[in-house]
Each structure stands twice: as C-alpha cells, then as structure tokens.
N, C-alpha and C positions, 0 to 999 in steps of 0.2 A: 716583208711586213704586209699585213692585211687582215680582214676579218676571219674569224674562225670558219672552217669548212669551206673556204673559198678555193682550195686546191694547192695551198703552199707546199704541203708534204709531197703531194703527187708530182709537183713540178720538180722538187729537189730529187726525188727518187728517179724520175725520168732522166735528170741530168747525171746522176750517178751511174745509171745503167749505160748511158752513152759513153761516159768516161771509162767504164770497164775496169775500174781499180777498187781495191778494198776501201771500205769506209766503216767507221765506228759510229753507230746510232746511239744518241744519248737523249733519253726521254726525260726532260726537265720537269715534268709534272709529278715524277716519283720522289717520295721523301728522301730515300737513301741517296739518290742522284743529287738532290739539292744539297745535302750534307757534303757530298764528294766535291761538289763544285764551288766550295766556299774559298779555296785557296789555289790559285793557279800553280805555284810551285809544287805543292803536294799532289795535285791532279796530274801534272806532267810526270812526276816521279813515279806514280802508280802506273801511268799510261806506258812509260818506258819499260816497266817490268812486264806488263800484260801484253804489249805489242812492240817488240823491239824494232829498231830502225830497218828500213826507212819508215818514217811516220806515215800513218794512214790519214785519210781525209776525215775530219770530224764533222758530224751532223748533229747540231743542238736543236732539238724540237721543242718549240714553245718555251723559249728562253726567258720570257718574262716572269716565269715562276722562280728563277734563281735570284738569290739575294745579291744585290750589287752586280747584276749581270754585266754591265758595261765594264767595270773595273776587272772583273774576272776574265772576260774575253781579251781585254787590253793586256792583262798579265800574260796570257798565253802567246799573244802576237809579239809582245816586246821581248819575250824569251827566245825569239827566233825559231818558233815552230815551223817546220819546213813542209807543211802540206796545207791544202786549202781548208778553210773553216767555214762551214755553212750553218746559218742560224735562221730559224723561223720564229716569228712572234705574232700573235694575234692581238696583242694590246701594247700600244706604245705608251700606255700610262706609266708602267714601270720601265720599259726599255727606252722610250723616247729620249728625253733630255739627257739621262745619265749615259746612255750608249753613245749619243751624238757627241757629248763632250769628251768621253773616254776614248772613243774610236775615231776621232777627227783625223782624217788622212790615212786611216788604216782599213776602212771598209767601203764597200760598194753596197748601196741600198736599192732594192727593187720593191715596188708595191704591186701586189696582186689582189685584184678585186674580183667580184663575181663576174661571170661571163657577160660579155657585151653582145649586142644584137649581131655584129658581124661574126663573132665567134659561134653563136648558136645557129647561124645561117650559112657557115662556111661551105657546107655540102650542097648547097643549092646552085652553085656557080655553074654546074654542067647542064642545068635544066634549060629548055627553050625559054625564050623571053617572057612569054605570057604565063607559062606554068611557074617560072621562077618568081614572077611578080606576085602571083596569087599565094604561093607557098610562103613567101617572105612576109606578106601581109598577115597571114595566119600566125606566123612566129612572132611578128611584131606585137600582135595583140596579146599573145600568151606571155611574151616578155614583159609587157606593161603590167600584166595582171600578177604574174607569179615571180617575176625577177629573174636573176641569173645565177643563183647558187647551183653548182653543178648537181648535187643530189636532188634538189628540188626540180631542176630542169629535166633530168633524165628519169626521175621517179614517177610512179603511176599514181601516187597520192600526194600531190604538191601541197595541199592545205595542211594535211597532217604532218608533213616533213617541216613546213614553216612553223607550225605549233611547237614542234620539238626544238627547232632552232632558236626560237624566241625564249623558251623556257631555259635552254642552255645559256643564253646570254644573261638571263635574270638570275638563275640559280647558281651556275658555275662561275660566271664572271663576277656578277654583282655581290652575291652572298659569299662565295668561297674565296675567290681571289682578292676582292677589294674589301671584304668584310664590312659591307654596307649595313648599317644598323636598322634601316627602314626598307626592306625589300618591297613592302607594299606600296610605299611612296614611289620607289623606283619604277615599279610596274605602272603605276598611274601616270608617272611622268612620261614614260614611253608612249602611252596612249594619248596623253595631251600633245606631245610633240608630233605625233602622227597626224592628229587632227589640225595642227597648226603648220603643217608642211608649206613652206614657200612664204610664211609670214614672218614678221619681225619678232625676235625673241624679247619678251618683256619679262624679265626676271622677277620683278615685284608682283606683277599680276599672276604669274604662274606660282609664285610662293603662296600667295593668298588663296588661290584655288586648291593647292595641295595641302595647305595648313602647315607649311614648314618655313624655315628661314630662307631668305634670298641666297644666303651663302651655300645652304644645302642644295638648292636647285642648281646653282652654278657648278658645285662640285660634282653632282650627279650627271650634269650635262658634259662636263669634262671627261668623265669616265666613258660615257657613250661615244664621244668624239674619239677619244684615244683608243677605244675598242672597235673603231671603223664601223659604227652602226649608224651614226649621224654625222653631219658635217655643218659647220657654221660658215656661211658665206658673207664676207664683210662687204660693206657699201663701197662703191667706187668713189674715190675722193680725187677729183681732178683740180682742186684748188679753188672752187667756187663756193661762196658763202652760202648759197641756197641749197647746198647738199646736206643730207644727213651724213655724219662722218663716223659714228660709232656703233650703232645698233645692228647686229647681224641678222641674217635670215637662217632658218633651219631647214635642212633637207635630210632625206634618208639615203644612204649609200645604195640600198637595194629596194625596188618597188615592192617585192614580195613581202619583206618584213613590214613595210609601211601598210600595205593593204591588209595583212593579217591583223594589225593593231587597230585599224578602223573597221574591221569586221566586214569587208566587202571585197569579193573577187569578181564583181561584175566587169564586163568589158567597158572601155571608156565611153562608148556611145550611150550606155545605159546608166551611167553614174551621175549622181548629183555633184560629185566632186571631180568631174572629168578634167577640169582646168588644173588643179593642184596635182592630180595624178599623173597627167602627161608632162607637166612641168618638172616634177620630180624625176620622172624617167629621163627627160632631156638632161637634167643635171647629172644623173648617173652616167649617161653616155659621154658627157663632156669630161667627167672625172676619169673615165677609163681611156679617153682618147688623148687628153692633154698631157704633155710631158710633166713628170714630177717637178714641182716647184713653180709651174705656171700660175700666174695670178688670175683667179676667177672671182668675179665680183657681181653685184647687182647695182643698179643706179636708181636713186630716188631722191627727189628734191622736196624741200619743205612745202611746195605748192602741191605736191601729190603726183607730179609726173614721175613715171617709172619705167625702167627697162629691165626685163627679167635677168639677163646675164651679160656681163661685160668681161671679155677676155683680153688681157694685156699680153700680147705676144713678145713684147720687148721691142719690136720694130713697128708696132702700130696696134690699133684697137679693133676688135671685132665684137660687135653687139648681136645679141639674139633676143627675139620676142616670141613666146610660145602662144600660138593661137589654136586651141583645141576646138574641134567641131566647126571649123570654118566652112561656110558653103557660099560659093560665089566669090568673086574677087572683092576683098574688103578694102577699105581706104587705109592709108597709112595713118596711125594715130598721131595726135598732136604731141604726145610724150616722145614718141620716136623722132619726130621732126625736131623737137626741142634738143633732144640729145645730139642728133646729127649736126644741128647748127652750132651747138656749143663745142663739140669735141671733134667733129669731122673724122669719124672712124673710117677706115678703108672699106670695111664691109659691114652691112647690116642685114642680118638674116631673120626672116619670118618663118617660123616652123609651123606648118599647118597640114591638114590632111589632103590639100590640093597644091599642085604646082603651078606657078604663073611665070610669066616672063620676067627677066631681069631688067632693072631700070637704074636710074641714077638720081640722087639728090645732091647737087653740087658735084664734088669729087667722090662722094660715097657711093659704092655699088650696092643696090638694094636687091635682095634675092628672096624669092619664095621657094622653100624646100619642104619636103616631106620628112617625117621623123626618121625613116630609114636612111636618109641622106646626111643627117647631122654629123656622124662621125667621119665619113669620107670627105665631107665639105671642110670640117675643121682641120683635118690632116693636110689638105691642100693649102689652107690659109695660113698655117703656122710653120710651114717649111722654112 
C-alpha cells in the first residue's frame, strides 16, 4: 500500500526478479481485467486452462480498481491457490476496510512511502566526514523542497513532475476513480489543506470557505487520506481534562506535493512558512521511520500549551518539538516543561538546525538534534 508513483510496482518487480520464477501480471486498471476478476472460481478456472500447474505467482497491480477486491482475493486464497499472491494499491479507500475484513489472517501488509532522507543519501556514506556533511546538507534542503517521490527526485524538472503528479491525483483519482462531483472544490480543498499544514482541522470553517457542506469536506479529506496524500494526526489524550481530545491536525505525506500546492519552492531559510514546511518534513520522516501501527500524536491543552509530536512506542513516550531557524541555544519552552512534568516521557527531542548538549529534566532526557538525525534517533528510541 502507498501513494501512486512511490515505487510499489518497482519493488514488486525487483522481488520477482530475485525470486526467478514465472509470474502472471494482472493490470487491474483495465476494464476487461476488472470483469475477469469478479468471480474467484471463474478466474481460477480460466487460469488453470491458461497456465497449468504448478500455479504461478499472481501480481495484481492497483487492485483498488477491482469491484469487491477483498472478497475476490479472499476467494482465491480460500480455494487453496498454491503460489504467492502479490497485490499493490495506491488507495485504501476501496481496499482498506473491505480487504482488512476479508483478508484477516491471510495477508501481510507493507506500506511504501516516498523516499526518505536516508534513502536519497545512502550513497554518501563512503565520503569523508566534512564532504559527506556538506553533501547531506544539500540533499536535506532539496528533500524539504521537492520531497521524495522517485521520479521527482531523479528527474531534471522536479516542479513540472510535481505538477503532473498533483493533476494525476485530482483527475485520475478524484474524478475517475472516486467519481467526485466537484473536482473544482477538491482542488481548492487541496490548496487550503496545504496552507493549513500543521494546524487543527476545522471542518465547519473549511466548508464555509469552500462553499460546500461539512460532510462534503469530511468525505474529500477521507479520500485524500485514503490515497496517502494527507494524514490526520490525532491529539494525545493522556487522561487529563485540560487536553483537547478530538480535533486532529493535518499534514502532507510528501513535502513536494505540499510545496507545489502553496506555490513555493524556496529553501526553508527564505520562506515565510519555514516553520510549517520543516514541521511537515519532520512528520514525513517520522511516518517513514515508525513501524506501521505506531501511534503518532500531537499534544495541545486548552490553555494553548502544545508539543508538535508525541510518539507512543508501547514501552514509553517520546516527544518532539520542531524549531525551524534556531540560532543560538534557545530556552526550553514552558509548553515542553508542562508536558514533561505531566507525562514524564523518556525522551524529549528538539529538532533544530543546530546541535546542543543533551540534558535532563527529572528523568526525561532532553536532546537537541538536527533534521538529518530525526530518523536515526527515532530508530534507536523505538527498539
């Protein structure tokens, strides 16, 4: 599962190449294929005629286009098909709940997101220390600006490629796949969400701005979230009455998509929205680093105290605060101290462009790290 053009098919083809065994590729975007895949028994009967035993690996590409994909795949599995079945999907809107219910205990799920900073910088490991640091700084800035979609990262015209990608999301997913009646509103909602990155989602206010119903906004956001374009981060509720407990914040999975929608590809140091831009990038790195199913939250009290991210590792809490454009050692904000005093997280990380010594507030270890250290630090803390 993952956003379109993130590399799902490439990953599956690489796996099949390593396996070195025959496979049947089934393109679920094709109308005739969709008709063929309506009945598992009939599909298997046709398959047995076309490809006699032993059964070959099946590769269903973009299975969200199939009608009742979960029940169809379950039917194949339950009839004892004796080879691997590989499935990709860029939208969990059709695949999500139906497939989870139908394939419970029958499937392993992997999430593939755009490239992380570690992935776009993997080839720098052999460089000398200073040269590596300088090159990594350049790639970090480019990653914050253009994001990590493979084609965008490798292409010579990233802005044009991002334009094509956004149009694919709007025209192919919104208009064709989901049959959205108001693609113009969907487009405006995308831009509104981009300008509200890192803020609380106020459905009533957004509906008023867009001139549609609250339910319409909610359904369009659900489609964007199911399509791995945006993510809703819920508030952390530790049982205290002073917390907000329902309203989520919105973030974009990829910074390039977000920056395209706000019409700015300036580096963070030159942006008026450097704070939300870097915060959204940190969110993306957390999403790519944390194991699937890890609880990611923000914290905000009714008095206005706030912490950007709270990660519940199961064995403890790790909090993160993003400080874009920090110069000189800043003081620890009152909101951070309030959170530490209330919840005693094992670690509190400040993400800034400068690194400082580690300290403690009570039993909480307080560390200052640079953005390029977010992923590696979180991997250490969630072991």
